N, C-alpha and C positions, 0 to 999 in steps of 0.2 A: 208337415216338413216339405217343402217346393223342391222337386226334381232337379239335381244339379247336371247331371251323365243323363246320355238318350244314346236308345242306342242307333245302327245306320239306319235299321228298318223306318225307328222313330220320328229321325230327320226326313227320311225320304219321303213319306208322308206329308211332314208337315213343311219341304219344301214343294210337294206335289212332283218330284222325281224319282226315278228309280231307284234301288239299293244299289244297285251301281254306279252308276253315278255320284253316288257321296263316295264310295270309296274310289270312283276316281278324285275326285276334290281332295280326298284326305292325299292318294298318292302325290296329287300336283302342289299342295300347300294350299291351296287356298280355304280351305276349312280343318280347322287345329282340333286334334284326338288323342287320346290318350289312352294305354294299354292296361290294364287291371287282368295278370295274368296271362290268358289267352283270349280274355278279351278286349274287343275295342267299343271308347264309348267316347262320345263328344259333347262336350262341354255346351249347354243350353247358350249363354254367352257367346261360344265360337260360333252357331247359328244364328244369331242376331246381328254380329257384327257381318261375317257373310253377307247376310239379307242386307245389311246395312250400306254395305258395299257396292252391290247388286245397283240397290236404287239410286245411288251416289255417280255409278258409272252412266247409268242412263238420263240422268239428268245434266251432264257435262257433254254426253252427246245429243243433246237435244235444241 
């Protein structure tokens, strides 16, 4: 079964950014996350959508 939710550490690794930056993106509502009890998880689709927005912003800036 494909993973649906990632930890902040896993997202940081995927995006090659720090874990703190992931939490900053969540706080800024730039990256969607869910809470499961006391755990914070980020849907895989949310990471893909965030990356797609970054690419689109780069295209518009060029």
